[in-house]
C-alpha positions as CSV (number, residue, x, y, z in Angstrom):
1,M,10.3,-22.7,-14.0
2,I,9.7,-25.6,-11.6
3,V,6.8,-27.2,-9.9
4,D,6.6,-26.7,-5.7
5,N,5.6,-30.0,-3.7
6,E,2.2,-28.4,-3.7
7,Q,2.1,-28.7,-7.4
8,N,2.3,-24.8,-8.1
9,I,4.1,-23.2,-10.7
10,L,7.0,-20.8,-10.2
11,I,8.7,-18.8,-12.9
12,T,11.4,-16.5,-12.8
13,G,12.7,-14.2,-15.9
14,R,13.3,-10.5,-16.9
15,F,11.6,-7.7,-18.0
16,E,12.2,-4.1,-19.0
17,D,8.5,-2.9,-20.0
18,I,4.9,-3.2,-18.3
19,I,4.1,-6.7,-17.9
20,N,0.9,-8.3,-17.0
21,F,0.7,-11.7,-15.3
22,N,-2.9,-12.2,-15.4
23,P,-4.1,-11.4,-18.8
24,N,-7.1,-13.7,-18.7
25,A,-8.8,-12.1,-15.7
26,A,-8.5,-8.8,-13.2
27,P,-4.7,-7.7,-14.7
28,F,-1.6,-8.1,-12.4
29,I,0.6,-5.5,-13.8
30,L,4.3,-4.9,-12.9
31,H,6.0,-1.9,-14.2
32,P,9.7,-1.5,-14.1
33,T,11.9,0.1,-11.7
34,Y,13.6,2.1,-14.0
35,P,12.6,2.5,-17.9
36,Q,15.2,0.4,-19.9
37,I,16.7,-1.3,-17.0
38,M,16.1,-4.8,-16.8
39,D,14.3,-6.3,-13.5
40,I,13.5,-9.8,-12.3
41,F,9.9,-11.1,-12.0
42,V,8.8,-14.1,-9.8
43,A,5.8,-15.5,-10.3
44,K,3.4,-18.3,-8.6
45,Y,0.3,-20.0,-10.7
46,D,-1.8,-22.8,-9.5
47,L,-1.9,-25.9,-12.0
48,E,-4.9,-24.2,-13.7
49,M,-2.9,-21.4,-14.5
50,N,-4.4,-18.8,-12.2
51,L,-2.0,-16.3,-10.7
52,L,-1.1,-16.8,-7.1
53,W,1.2,-14.0,-6.6
54,A,4.2,-12.1,-8.3
55,F,6.7,-9.9,-7.6
56,K,9.9,-8.0,-9.1
57,I,13.2,-7.3,-8.0
58,G,14.9,-4.1,-9.1
59,N,17.0,-1.3,-8.9
60,H,19.2,1.2,-11.2
61,N,20.8,-1.6,-12.5
62,H,20.2,-4.4,-15.0
63,Q,18.9,-7.4,-12.7
64,Y,19.1,-11.1,-14.6
65,S,17.8,-14.4,-12.8
66,S,18.9,-17.7,-14.1
67,A,17.5,-20.4,-11.7
68,I,14.7,-20.6,-9.4
69,G,13.8,-23.5,-7.0
70,T,12.1,-24.3,-3.8
71,D,12.8,-26.2,-0.7
72,D,10.7,-28.6,1.4
73,N,8.8,-25.5,2.9
74,N,8.3,-24.4,-0.2
75,N,10.4,-21.0,0.2
76,V,11.4,-19.4,-3.0
77,F,15.0,-19.1,-4.2
78,I,16.2,-17.3,-7.4
79,C,19.6,-17.5,-8.8
80,G,21.0,-14.5,-11.0
81,N,22.7,-11.1,-10.7
82,F,20.7,-8.6,-8.5
C-alpha cells in the first residue's frame, strides 16, 4: 500500500477468485483470467475509501505483485512476477 502525492491510496495484491473492490456502493468486480490461477490487482481509492479505479494483470501463469510505488507525476509502478 502507498499514498500518492494527491493523498490517494493505492494497493496491489493477488487473487484467484471473484473480487469486489467497491462493496459499499455499486459493485466493481474483477474475475480471474483463468480459474485457480493467481492474477494481480491494482486499485486506487481516495482518503474516504471511494474506489477511483481498479484493474488486473493476468494470463495462464500465476502472477504475483510484491511492491507498489508512484513517481512525482502519480504514474504507478508495481514489482512482482508477471
